[in-house]
C-alpha positions as CSV (number, residue, x, y, z in Angstrom):
1,M,-8.3,55.3,-8.0
2,S,-9.2,58.7,-6.8
3,R,-12.7,60.3,-6.9
4,R,-11.4,62.5,-9.8
5,R,-10.3,59.5,-11.9
6,W,-13.6,57.8,-11.2
7,L,-15.4,60.9,-12.4
8,I,-13.4,60.8,-15.6
9,V,-14.4,57.1,-16.1
10,V,-18.1,57.9,-15.5
11,L,-18.0,60.9,-17.9
12,S,-16.2,58.8,-20.6
13,F,-18.6,56.1,-20.5
14,A,-21.5,58.4,-20.4
15,V,-20.3,60.0,-23.6
16,A,-19.8,56.5,-25.2
17,L,-23.2,55.4,-24.1
18,G,-24.7,58.8,-25.3
19,I,-23.4,58.4,-28.7
20,S,-24.6,54.8,-28.9
21,G,-28.0,56.0,-27.8
22,Y,-28.1,58.7,-30.5
23,I,-27.2,56.2,-33.2
24,V,-29.7,53.8,-31.9
25,W,-32.4,56.4,-31.7
26,K,-31.7,57.8,-35.1
27,G,-31.6,54.4,-36.8
28,W,-34.7,53.0,-35.3
29,S,-36.7,56.2,-35.7
30,E,-35.9,56.1,-39.4
31,Q,-36.5,52.4,-40.0
32,G,-39.1,51.6,-37.3
33,A,-38.8,48.5,-35.0
34,P,-35.3,47.4,-34.3
35,P,-34.1,44.2,-36.1
36,L,-34.2,41.1,-33.9
37,I,-31.0,39.1,-33.6
38,P,-31.8,35.4,-33.5
39,W,-31.1,33.5,-30.4
40,W,-28.5,31.2,-32.1
41,A,-26.5,34.3,-33.1
42,H,-26.3,35.3,-29.4
43,G,-25.3,31.8,-28.6
44,F,-22.7,31.6,-31.2
45,A,-21.3,34.9,-30.1
46,L,-21.0,33.7,-26.5
47,V,-19.2,30.6,-27.8
48,V,-16.8,32.9,-29.7
49,V,-16.2,35.0,-26.6
50,G,-15.4,31.7,-24.7
51,V,-13.0,30.5,-27.3
52,E,-11.3,33.9,-27.4
53,I,-10.8,34.1,-23.7
54,L,-9.6,30.5,-23.6
55,A,-7.1,31.1,-26.5
56,R,-5.7,34.2,-24.7
57,G,-5.3,32.2,-21.6
58,L,-3.6,29.4,-23.4
59,K,-1.3,31.9,-25.0
60,L,-0.2,33.3,-21.8
61,H,0.2,29.9,-20.3
62,W,2.3,28.5,-23.2
63,S,4.3,31.7,-23.3
64,A,5.3,31.2,-19.7
65,A,6.0,27.5,-20.4
66,A,8.3,28.3,-23.3
67,I,10.7,30.2,-21.0
68,G,10.5,27.7,-18.1
69,V,8.0,29.7,-15.9
70,R,5.1,27.7,-14.3
71,L,1.8,29.4,-14.8
72,K,-1.5,27.6,-14.3
73,L,-4.1,28.1,-17.0
74,G,-6.7,29.4,-14.5
75,A,-4.4,32.0,-13.2
76,A,-3.5,33.0,-16.8
77,V,-7.2,33.6,-17.7
78,R,-7.6,35.6,-14.4
79,V,-4.6,37.6,-15.6
80,I,-6.0,38.5,-19.1
81,L,-9.5,39.1,-17.7
82,G,-8.0,41.5,-15.0
83,G,-6.1,43.3,-17.7
84,D,-9.3,43.8,-19.7
85,F,-11.1,45.3,-16.7
86,A,-8.2,47.6,-15.9
87,A,-7.8,48.6,-19.5
88,A,-11.5,49.6,-19.8
89,I,-11.4,52.0,-16.8
90,T,-8.2,53.8,-17.3
91,P,-7.1,56.4,-19.9
92,G,-5.4,54.9,-22.8
93,R,-5.7,51.5,-21.4
94,S,-2.8,52.4,-19.1
95,G,-3.9,50.3,-16.2
96,A,-3.7,46.9,-18.0
97,E,-0.1,46.2,-17.4
98,P,-0.1,47.1,-13.6
99,A,-3.1,45.0,-13.1
100,R,-1.7,42.0,-15.0
101,F,1.5,42.5,-13.1
102,L,-0.1,42.3,-9.7
103,V,-2.3,39.2,-10.6
104,L,0.8,37.4,-11.8
105,A,2.5,38.5,-8.6
106,E,-0.4,36.9,-6.5
107,A,0.0,33.8,-8.6
108,G,3.5,33.5,-7.1
109,L,5.8,34.6,-9.9
110,P,8.9,36.8,-9.2
111,A,9.1,40.2,-10.7
112,A,11.8,39.4,-13.4
113,S,9.7,36.4,-14.5
114,I,6.5,38.5,-14.7
115,I,8.2,41.1,-16.9
116,L,9.7,38.4,-19.2
117,V,6.3,36.5,-19.6
118,L,4.4,39.8,-20.4
119,F,7.2,40.7,-22.9
120,V,7.0,37.4,-24.7
121,E,3.2,37.5,-24.7
122,L,3.1,40.9,-26.2
123,F,5.8,39.8,-28.9
124,L,3.6,36.7,-29.9
125,E,0.6,39.1,-30.0
126,L,2.6,41.1,-32.6
127,V,3.6,38.0,-34.6
128,S,0.1,36.7,-34.7
129,L,-1.2,40.1,-35.8
130,V,1.3,40.1,-38.7
131,I,0.2,36.6,-39.6
132,I,-3.6,37.6,-39.6
133,V,-3.0,40.8,-41.4
134,A,-0.9,39.1,-44.2
135,A,-3.7,36.4,-44.5
136,M,-6.4,38.9,-44.8
137,A,-4.4,41.1,-47.3
138,L,-4.3,37.9,-49.5
139,I,-8.0,36.8,-49.0
140,F,-9.4,40.4,-49.3
141,R,-6.9,41.7,-51.7
142,G,-9.6,43.4,-53.7
143,S,-10.8,45.6,-50.7
144,G,-8.6,48.6,-51.7
145,G,-8.2,51.4,-49.2
146,V,-9.3,49.3,-46.2
147,I,-6.3,47.1,-46.6
148,G,-3.9,50.1,-46.7
149,L,-5.6,51.5,-43.6
150,M,-5.4,48.2,-41.8
151,V,-1.7,47.8,-42.5
152,G,-1.1,51.4,-41.3
153,V,-2.9,50.8,-38.0
154,I,-1.0,47.6,-37.3
155,G,2.2,49.2,-38.5
156,A,1.7,52.0,-36.0
157,W,0.9,49.4,-33.3
158,T,4.1,47.5,-34.2
159,V,6.1,50.5,-33.8
160,L,4.7,51.2,-30.3
161,V,5.5,47.6,-29.3
162,G,9.0,47.8,-30.7
163,A,9.6,51.0,-28.9
164,A,8.6,49.4,-25.6
165,A,10.8,46.4,-26.3
166,V,13.8,48.8,-27.0
167,I,13.1,50.8,-23.7
168,G,13.0,47.7,-21.7
169,W,16.3,46.3,-23.2
170,Y,17.9,49.7,-22.6
171,L,16.8,50.0,-19.1
172,S,17.9,46.4,-18.3
173,H,21.4,47.2,-19.5
174,R,21.9,51.0,-18.5
175,N,20.1,51.6,-15.3
176,T,20.8,48.7,-13.0
177,H,23.2,50.6,-10.7
178,G,23.3,54.1,-9.2
179,K,20.9,56.8,-8.1
180,P,17.4,57.2,-9.7
181,P,17.5,59.4,-12.8
182,E,15.4,62.4,-13.0
183,W,12.6,60.8,-15.0
184,A,12.2,58.2,-12.3
185,K,12.1,60.7,-9.5
186,R,9.3,62.4,-11.4
187,L,7.3,59.2,-11.5
188,G,7.6,58.8,-7.7
189,F,10.6,56.6,-7.3
190,N,12.7,57.3,-4.2
191,A,16.2,55.7,-3.6
192,G,14.7,52.7,-1.9
193,A,12.2,52.2,-4.5
194,W,14.7,52.6,-7.4
195,R,17.0,49.9,-5.8
196,R,14.1,47.5,-6.1
197,V,13.6,48.5,-9.7
198,Q,17.2,48.0,-10.3
199,H,17.0,44.6,-8.7
200,A,14.2,43.6,-11.0
201,L,16.1,45.1,-14.2
202,R,19.3,43.0,-13.3
203,A,17.2,39.9,-13.0
204,L,15.4,40.8,-16.2
205,R,18.7,41.1,-18.0
206,A,19.7,37.8,-16.7
207,S,16.5,36.3,-17.6
208,L,16.4,37.6,-21.1
209,G,19.0,35.2,-22.0
210,S,16.5,32.4,-21.5
211,L,14.8,33.6,-24.7
212,R,17.7,32.1,-26.6
213,T,16.8,28.7,-25.2
214,A,13.1,29.0,-25.2
215,R,11.2,25.8,-25.9
216,M,9.9,26.0,-29.6
217,G,7.0,23.7,-29.0
218,P,5.1,26.1,-26.5
219,L,6.2,29.1,-28.5
220,V,4.5,27.8,-31.6
221,A,1.4,26.7,-29.6
222,A,1.2,30.1,-28.0
223,T,1.5,31.9,-31.4
224,L,-1.3,29.7,-32.8
225,A,-3.4,30.4,-29.7
226,S,-2.8,34.1,-30.3
227,S,-4.0,33.9,-33.9
228,V,-7.1,32.1,-32.8
229,H,-7.9,34.8,-30.3
230,V,-7.5,37.6,-32.9
231,A,-9.5,35.6,-35.5
232,A,-12.3,35.1,-32.9
233,R,-12.4,38.8,-32.1
234,L,-12.8,39.6,-35.6
235,S,-15.6,37.1,-36.3
236,V,-18.1,38.5,-33.8
237,L,-19.2,41.3,-36.0
238,V,-19.7,38.9,-38.9
239,V,-21.9,36.6,-36.8
240,I,-24.0,39.5,-35.6
241,V,-24.5,41.3,-38.8
242,R,-24.9,38.3,-41.1
243,A,-27.6,37.0,-38.8
244,I,-29.9,39.8,-39.6
245,A,-28.5,40.8,-43.0
246,P,-27.1,37.6,-44.6
247,E,-26.3,39.4,-47.9
248,T,-23.7,41.6,-46.3
249,A,-20.1,41.3,-47.6
250,V,-17.7,39.8,-45.1
251,A,-14.5,41.5,-46.1
252,P,-15.4,45.1,-44.9
253,L,-16.8,43.7,-41.5
254,V,-13.6,41.8,-40.8
255,L,-11.3,44.5,-41.9
256,W,-13.1,47.5,-40.3
257,S,-13.4,45.4,-37.1
258,L,-9.6,45.0,-36.9
259,V,-8.9,48.7,-37.7
260,I,-11.5,49.9,-35.1
261,M,-10.4,47.6,-32.3
262,Y,-6.7,48.2,-32.6
263,G,-6.9,51.8,-33.7
264,S,-9.1,52.6,-30.8
265,S,-6.5,51.3,-28.3
266,I,-4.7,54.6,-28.6
267,A,-7.9,56.6,-27.5
268,P,-6.9,58.5,-24.4
269,A,-10.3,58.3,-22.6
270,P,-11.4,55.3,-20.6
271,G,-13.5,52.9,-22.6
272,G,-12.8,55.0,-25.8
273,G,-14.8,58.0,-24.8
274,G,-17.2,57.4,-27.8
275,A,-14.4,57.1,-30.3
276,V,-15.2,53.5,-31.1
277,E,-18.9,54.1,-31.5
278,F,-18.2,57.2,-33.8
279,S,-15.6,55.2,-35.8
280,F,-18.2,52.3,-36.2
281,K,-20.8,54.6,-37.6
282,L,-18.4,56.3,-39.9
283,A,-17.1,52.9,-41.2
284,F,-20.4,51.1,-41.8
285,A,-22.9,53.9,-42.4
286,S,-22.7,53.3,-46.2
287,L,-22.7,49.4,-45.8
288,L,-25.6,48.9,-43.4
289,A,-29.1,50.2,-43.1
290,A,-29.5,52.5,-40.0
291,D,-31.5,50.1,-38.0
292,I,-29.1,47.2,-38.7
293,L,-26.0,49.4,-37.9
294,A,-27.6,50.5,-34.5
295,G,-28.4,47.0,-33.4
296,S,-24.9,45.7,-34.6
297,L,-23.2,48.5,-32.7
298,I,-24.9,47.6,-29.4
299,W,-24.4,43.9,-29.5
300,W,-20.8,44.2,-31.1
301,R,-19.7,46.4,-28.3
302,F,-21.3,44.2,-25.7
303,Y,-19.6,41.0,-27.0
304,T,-16.2,42.6,-27.6
305,F,-16.0,45.1,-24.7
306,Y,-18.6,45.3,-22.0
307,L,-18.9,41.6,-21.5
308,Y,-15.0,41.4,-20.9
309,M,-15.3,44.2,-18.5
310,I,-17.9,42.4,-16.5
311,F,-15.9,39.2,-16.6
312,G,-12.7,41.0,-15.6
313,A,-14.5,42.6,-12.7
314,L,-15.8,39.3,-11.4
315,A,-12.4,37.5,-11.9
316,A,-10.0,40.1,-10.5
317,G,-11.8,43.3,-9.7
318,S,-10.3,43.8,-6.2
319,T,-6.8,43.0,-7.4
320,V,-7.3,45.4,-10.3
321,L,-8.4,48.2,-8.1
322,R,-5.5,47.6,-5.8
323,A,-3.1,47.7,-8.7
324,L,-4.5,51.1,-9.8
325,R,-4.3,52.4,-6.4
326,E,-0.7,51.4,-5.3
327,R,2.5,53.2,-6.5
328,P,4.9,51.3,-8.9
329,E,7.4,50.4,-6.3
330,E,4.7,48.9,-4.1
331,L,3.8,46.5,-6.9
332,L,7.4,45.5,-7.3
333,E,7.5,45.0,-3.5
334,E,4.5,42.7,-3.7
335,A,6.0,40.7,-6.6
336,R,9.3,40.1,-4.5
337,A,7.2,39.0,-1.4
338,P,7.1,35.3,-0.8
């Protein structure tokens, strides 16, 4: 990443931390001393984070197994943590897929297999979200407008995933021969780089047929693991808030967590640029006392964002930075290298 991009990252995080600091100062100045979160709540939150990371690693591992691609669980965990780190420091989470691509390439997977594995994993994420949303709509059916907002957010996310799938299918069938189109030239692909892209697209088109013969056992297991990871993420705020305010209703904590986490994924600034913190205050200002809201915001963001960023930096930091520095054709070349 260039110095300019690092400056954008620093400014975005500064805004996010500034908004958090303001919320904390306002809440604690009004209510006095901050509420203490019991040690067992921190321990439980760490267990939830561990379960969530393991579930996502298993999802990627089983997604690959379903289509006949060998991917070790340790490498799968490194892929998802590297993606978390890249997503945190890039605008609109745009660095996540290049980073995941390069980590998978380092694990020895060819380009076509990488694209197919990531496609299957993303599709199963969508399926698990639909399952979770349907379950919450039934369990919390008296929650009114929040349910509608939740469905709207997930519906928009579904449209984006569907659009990506259609684009991938279109490219694998229409752009596998000939010179690079104008849009590819604008992205920096020269003739040699575009030939490598075409090679990957032809391999992808051939590999897509393997979805028809995918093994159902690993697919079902991956879907269950994906559902566990979503449920674990949504439980973090419940653990934190009810540890200090046990009378708080569970439904808004779960529903608003989902809306904020997936809705904020479209925020253009790295780390959300304060959008998550602002949305959190807007969503829970009428539900939580000011001091509880401030404390919950700090620890919820730590256990759902900052801790993953730290783990990702430790697990695949150098690989992620290389992925963000290199051009798309260089990533493809690395993926093809023995």
